[in-house]
N, C-alpha and C positions, 0 to 999 in steps of 0.2 A: 483660331486660337489667338489669344492675346499676345501682343508683342510689347516689350518694354522699350520705349523709344522716347527719350527725353529731348525736348527742344532745347532746354537749358541744362547745365550741369550743376545748378544750385537751386535751392528752394528757400523760402522765408518761413522759419518755424513759428509756432505760436508764441506770442509774447504777452504776458499778462492776460487780462480778460478784455481790455479795451484797445491796446496798442495795435492789434491786428484784427479787430472785430470786423472791419470792412476792407482789409487789404486786398482781397480778391477783386473787389469792385475797381480798385485802382490799378492793379497790375496784371490780372489774369488775361485780359484781352491782348496783352503783349507776350503771352506765352509763359509767364512766370507763375509757378505754383506757390501757394501760401496756405497758412492754417489759421482757422478761426477757433477760438475757445468757446465751448458750450457750457461753461460754468454758470454764467450770469444771464439767465433768460430775460430778466427785467431790462438789462442793458440792450439785449438783442431787440426787445420790443421797442425800446426808445429809439434805436437806430432804424428800425423798420418804419416807425412813424416819421422820423426825420426824412428818410428817402422818399416815402410816399408823398409827403408834403412838397418836397423839392421837385419831384417828377410829376406832380399833380395826378397821383394815383389815389383812388378811393381808399380810405383807411378806416378800419373798424378795430378798436382796441380789443385785445384778448385779455380778459380779467378773470379773477377767481369767481366772480359772480356770474359771468355768462359762459363759463366753460367748466366741464368736469375734469379736464386734463390740461390745465392752463400752461404748465411749464413746457410740456412736449409740444403743444400747439403753437406757443410763441416761437419756439425754436424752429419748427417746421415752416411757419409763415415767413420768418426772417430768411431762412436758407433758400426758400423758394424765390423770394424777392431778389436775393443776391444772385441766384442762378439766372433769373430773368434779366437782370441788369448786365451781367457778364455776357450772356448770349447776345444781347442787343448791341453792346459796345463792340464785341468781336465782329458781328455782322457789319457794323458801320465801318470798322477798321478795314475789313476786306473790300467793302464797297468803295472805299476811298480811292482804291487803285483805279477805278473807272473815272475818277475825277482828278484830284491833285496827286494822289499816290503817297502823300506825306505820312499817313499813319502806317501804311504797309512798310514804307521805308524805315520808319521808326522801329517797327517790329523786327525787321531783318537786321538793322544796325545793332540791336540789343544782343543778337545771337553771337556766340563765340566765333572766331574766325575759322575754326576747324569744323563748324557745324555742317553736317551733310545737307540739311535743308537749304542752308544759305548757298552752298556751292551748287546744288541742283537748280536753284532759282536762277543763279547767274548763267548757268549753261542753257537753261530753257529760254530765258529772256534774250540771250544772245542769238539764238537760232530761230526765234519766232517774232515776227514783226506785228502780228495781229494782236491788238490789245485784249480782245475778248478771249483769245487762247491763253494768254498769260493770266488773265483774271480767273479763268476756269482752273488753271494749275494752282493758283493761290487758294481757291475754294477747296480743292482736293487735298492740299498738303499742309496748310497752316492750321494750327489748332490752339485753343486757349490753354492757359495754365490750369492746373487742377484746383478746385475749391475744396480743400480738405478741412477737416474739423478735428478738435481734440477734446478728449475727456480724461480728467484725472480720476482714476478708478477709485481712489480712496475717498473722494468727495461724493459719498453716496448716502447722505443722511436720511433718516426716516422722515416722513412727512405726515401731517395730520389734517383732518377736516374737523374743525372744532376740537373736541377732546378725543375724537376717534382716530386711532392710528390707521393709516392707509396701507394697502397691500404693498409688497416689495416693489412692484412694477412702478409705483409712484415715488420711490426713492429718487434722489436727485440725479445720480448717474444713469439709472434705469430710464427715467423720463427723458433725459437728454439723448440717450441712445435711441429711444423711440422717436423723438423729434427728428433726428437725422434720418432714421430708417424710413420714415414716412414722407421725407422730402423728395423733391424731383431730382436731386443731385445724383450725378454719376461720378463718384470721386472716392475718397478714402477717409476712414476715421482712425485717428491716432489714439491709442490707449497708452497713457503714461502713469508712472508712480506704482508700477507693480501689478501683480495678478489680483483679480477680484473674481473668484470662481462663480459666485452667484450672478454677477453681471455678465461674465462670459457665457454662462449658460443661457442667459436671456437672449443673446445674439441669435441662438438657434431658431428663434420663433419668427425671424424675418427672412423672407425669400431672397431679397436683394443681395444677401451676403454669400449666397451659394453660386457656383458656376452654372451657366446654362448649357444647352446642348453644344454650343460652339466654344465652350470654355471661357466665356466672358463673365466677369463678375461686375455687376453694376456698382456695388458698394464694397470696396476693398478694406482689408484690415491692415493697419500698420502698428507694430509694437515698438514702443520706445524702450530700449534696454541699455544696460550699462556693461553687460558682459555676455559671453556666449552661453554660459550655463543658464542664465535667465531666459535667453532666447529659446533654447532647446526645450526647456520645461514648459514655457508658455505656448510655444509652437505646437508641441505634442498635445497639450491639454486641449487646444482649440481644434487640432486635427482630428482628435477622437470624436468631435462633434460634427465633423465634415466641413469644418471652416478652415480655409486656406489663408495663411499670413502672407500677404503680397509684398511686405517690406519689413525689414528689421532696421530700425533707426537707432543707431548707436550714439549715445550722448555722453560727453565727458561728465564725470561725477561732480567735479568742482569748477572746471573752466567753462562755465555756462551762466546764463542769466536765470532769474527767478529762484525757485527752490533748488537747493543743491543736495542731490541724493548721493552723498559720498560713498564710494565703494571701500572695500578693505584694502586700499592701496593698489587696486587694479588700474593701470594706466592705459590711456587711449591707444597708444601704439601697439603694445602687446595684445590688447583686446581685438583690434582690427586685424592683427596678424592671425589670431585664432579663427576669426570669421573667414579670412581669405583661405586658410588651410582647410577648413572644414565646410566650406560653402556647399559643395556638392553633396556631402554627407547629410547636411541639414535639409537640403532639397529632397533627396531620395528618401530619407527617413520619414519626413512628414508626408510626402506624396503617398507612400504605401499606407500610412494610417488613414489619410483622407479618403483614399480609394475605398477602403473597407467600410468606412463610416458612411460614405455616400451610397454605396451599394445597399447597406442595411436600411437606409432611408428611402430607397427607390428614387434617388435623384440622379441626374446626368453625371456620368463619371468621365473626367478628362482622360484621353488616351495617353498623354504624357504629362510630366510635371508642369504645372502652371509657372509663369515667371515669378521670380523673387528678386526684389531689389535689396541691396545692402547699401545703406547711406550712413552718414555720420555728421555730427555737429558739435560745436563747443570750442570756441577759441580761435578758429581760423581767422586770419587777418590779412593775408597777402595772396596774390595770384599764384605765386610759387608754391605756397603751402596747399592751396586749393588744387592745383594740378598734380602735386605730389600725391595727395590723398587719392585722387582719381586713378592715377597711373600705377602707383605701387600696390595699393590695396584693392584695386579693381572696383572702386565704389561707383554707384550709379548717379549719385548726387551728393552735394555737400551743403549743409545748412548754414546760412549766414543770417544770424538773428540780430544780435546787439548792434552791429554797424548800421542796420537799417532803421534804428531809432533816430538816426541823424538824417533820414530821408523823408521829408514831409509829404512827398508824393506817394509814399508807400505806407506810412504808419501814422498813428495819432499821438503826437507828443506836444503837450502844452508849452508855451514860451518859457516859463521859469524852469521847467524840467529840462528843456532843450539846452538852456544856458548852462545848467549844472552838468549835463552830459559833455558839452564842449569843453568845459573847464576842468573836468575830472582828471585827476592824476591817480597813480597807483594807491597812494595813501588814502584817497577818498572812497575806495571800494573795499568792502569788507563783508564777511559772513556775520549776520546778526541772528538773534533769537527772537526776532519780532513776529515771526509767523505763528499764528495760533495752531497750525498743524504740528508744531513741535519739530519741524525740519529746518536746518540752517537755510537762511534766506539771503541771497545776494542783495546788498544794500548800498546805496549811494548817499554819502553824508550830506546832510542839509536838505534832503527831499522834503517836499512840502507836507507830506502826510505825517512825518515825524515832528515837524514844526507844529502842525495842528494838534497832534497827540500831546505834546508838551504843554500847549496852552490849556488844554483840558485838565492836565495834572496840576498846573499852577493855580487853576481856579478851584481846586479841590473836588473836581468831578472826573476822575480818571475813567478810561474805558469808553467804548463806543456804544451808541444806542442800538447798534446791530440792525441797520435797516434792511440788509439783504438776507441775513440768516443762512448764509451758504456754508459756513464752517462751524455749525453747531454740532460738535462731536463730543463734548465733555459732559460726563454724568457724575462727577465727583459729589456734587451737592444737590442735584435735582434729578427727578425721575425722567423728565424730558430733557434731552441734551441741550446745552447752551455753549456759547463760544467763549474761549478763555480771553479773548480781546474785548468782550462785552462789559458794559458798566455793571451789569448784574453779577457776573462772575467775579470781577475785580473787587467790588464792594464786599462780597462775602469773604474773599481771601484777606483783604485788608483788615476787616473786623476781627477775623481770627488772629491775624498778626498782632493787632493791638492788644488782644487778650492773652497773648503768649508770654508777655514779660520779657521779650528780647531786649538786649541793650541797644542803645541808639545806633551804633554802627551796624549791628546785625539787622536791626529793623530796616535801616535804609537800604541795605543790600537786598533784603527780601522784597521790600517795597518796589525797588527798581526792577527786580526780576518779574514781579507781578505786572507792573504797568508798562513793561517793555513791549508786551504783545499789542499788535496794532491791527486795525480793521483793514487788512489788505484786500479782502474780497471786494470792498468798495474802492479802496485806493488804487487798485490795479485797473479799474475801469473808468475812473473819473476823467482821465485825460481825454477820452473820446468825446465826452460831453463838453468839456471846455473848448476843445478844438473846433467843434461844430456849433458853438454858441447855444448849447442846450442848458436848460435850468438845472442847477445843482443844489437846490434848496434842501433836499433830503440828504444828498450824499456829502455836501460840503465841497470845498475846493482842493482838499489835500490829495496829492498824487504819490502813490508808492512806486517810484521808479526803480527798477531792479535789473540793471544791465549786468552782463558778464564782465569779468575783469579786463577783457580786451578793449573796452571803451576808452581805457586810459591812453590808448595810442592813436585815437581819432579825435580831432579837435575842431571840426567845423561841419556846418550843415552843407549837404551836397544834394545834387539832383539825382533822380533815379538813374538817368543815363550815366552820370559820373560814377555812381556806386557800381553799376553793372560793368562799366569799363574797368573799374578797379579790380573787380573779381576776375576779369579775363585778361588783366595785364596790359590794357590799352592806356591806362593812366595810373597814378598812385595817389590815393587819398589818405594814406597814413601820415598824420601830421607830425608825429614825434619819432625821431630817427631811432632812438634806443628802444628796440622792441625785441623781446626774447622769442625764440622759436615757440610755436604752439605746443610742442612736446615738453620743452624745458619749462615753460610757464606752468603747465599743468603739474609737472613734477614738483616745482617749488610750492605750488598751492597745497599739494598733498603733504610735503614735508612740514610746512607751516601748520597744517591741520593736525598732523600727528603730534607736533610739539604742543599745540594747545590742548589736545586731549590728554597727553601725559601730564602736563602742568596742572590741569584741573582735577586730576585723579588723586583722591586722598589715600594716604597709607593707613593700614597695610593693603597692598594690591591683592585682589583675589586671583585665584587660579584662572577664572574666566576672563578677567581683565588682562592678565599676563598673556594668555593665549591669543587674545585679540591683538595686543600690541606686537607680539612676536610675528603673527601672520601679516599684519600691516607692514611692518618693517621688512619682512622677507619679500613681500610682493613688490615693494618699492625698489629694493636692491635688485631683484630680478628684472624689473623694468629698466633700471639704469644699465645693467649689462646688455639688455636687448638694444637699447638706444646706442650704446657704444659701438656695438657691432653694426647696427644700421647706419649710423653716421659715418663710421670709417669706410663703409662700402660705397657710400654715395657722396662723400664730402667733395670729391673732385668733380662731381657731375652737376650738383644742384645748388642754385643760388638760395634755395630754401633754408640752407644751413648756415647760420652765422659762423664766422671764422673761429670764435672762441667757445663753440658749443661743447666740445669735449672737456675743456677746462671747467665750464659751468657744471657739467655732470660730475666731475671730480669734487668740486666744491660742495655740491649737494650730497654726494656720498659721505663726505666728511661731516656735514651737518647731521646726516642720518645716523652715522656711527656715534656721534656725540650724544645721541639720545640713549645709548646703551647704559649710561650711568644713571639715568633718570628712572626711579622706581625699580632699580635692580635688573634692568633688562640686559640680558647677555649680548655680547657682540655677535653680529651676524657675519658668518664667513661665506662669502659668495663663491660660486664656481669660478674656475679660471676664465679669463677673458676669451681665450681661444675656444674653450668648450661652449661658453655662452653664445659666441658668434655662430658656431656651427649648428647649435641646436635651436636657437631662438630666431634666427633670421634666415629666411629662404630667399634665394635669388629671384 
């Protein structure tokens, strides 16, 4: 039976398409798990060529001309190469003990001080003098980090061969799933951006996603979710197909990088509390469903529930916050994304973008409407992709040539979907605008809205090309850097060892002293988000809009009450809580109540503090 046993208590989530495209090659041999995006198969192919040339491995390009399944095959080939490189680096790391031992020592030094493996090694080494015995222990107990992959379920556009539309299996997300399923990896796939029933049904066709007779699953499923309700719905949906969700990865709706999938005011703390309270219910419920489904499929049935990890990510920035999330909510791992953009040993960030990240203050980070997905997108002012976009606008040629065609989802004006960031789409919209007779001010506002959309599917991968000195003639040099708001509190480039030491409290890399708690920061982001939503809503407000605002406000108030109880309970024990945290909560409650007069929203009357504490916070 599988056992959940982390070497580290953090992981590096997916960032863009290029920032973590080869992160496992850089960190997995040190026991650190990370995630590769499968959105851009062309970028994966470019990186495969790069590493094959570097390692003097024979390389044959996979093209639309020599393959009937090029997207899936490019992804499989790249993942197989990454798997091979990590295995070889890990073997060399272990072998180094028989020589200098430096790499093994580096591996062990990275681990947290409370690591069971670290302590076991110390004890074993202290009682064994024969070097080969210690080397054998290392072979048996150390393992590399997981090479996980990510698919955004909504990026599943139809594909064509000539004018002929291909079957659903050749849709983008389907082909990416197939590329992973056919790879040599034994790891996990992260599904983000919500449920895709057709894609989830396709998982059934691959044996590696089912448990074997020993309860082992070669390719595990991770669901990225924002609340418990989403987890239970998706978990049951997959369980009915005999598919076990090995991890629920909870991400803050707003306090994260990349696309921001804002919830209806559901804050991270209360969401984690619900998972902590109902964890066993989730396991038992899905286990029963999986057992019946596996029996019906005549597949091996585990005698007891398989392991489930509960992890979280979004906005964590200090060792104290990291440990609190592990201890209080019983998490198996915490995702550290944005801070690793400042670690060249782990991620691909070009020099101009790196400088922007180091200099970024709170005012430089905002939610934009630049994503053609129509989802708020975390944006850093002055990013080179926006500069490039403006140059095209100034030349009278707004929009992108759409070299990757990864976000062709709009069918307003064409039978075959196109991207709202493309030159084709924006030209159509601008011509319609010019014919509308709008006054100059209205025209400018609408023009800015049309041309605000940016080719992020290229921009999020270009940095990997720049860092590795690869040609960008097709892509251009613009980079869409999309950190979470937490980057405002880090101001320098650090080594991998320094960042890991920061996570485990051995050093401090937060460069700016005034930093709000992870929970308070997220709350402020949600209050600001609600302000912006109410401000942009035109009168008269519909019943549907009123219901949405009331629920949002209610959830935020419930969250504030939860945090007041939580912080009062732990204030004397934890350095994770700033001294003025309760005052900050009251200030935000006042801000929230101030919204009552906008659009006729009634004041929200929260339950008493004592009641909220007893019902929302469990010891």
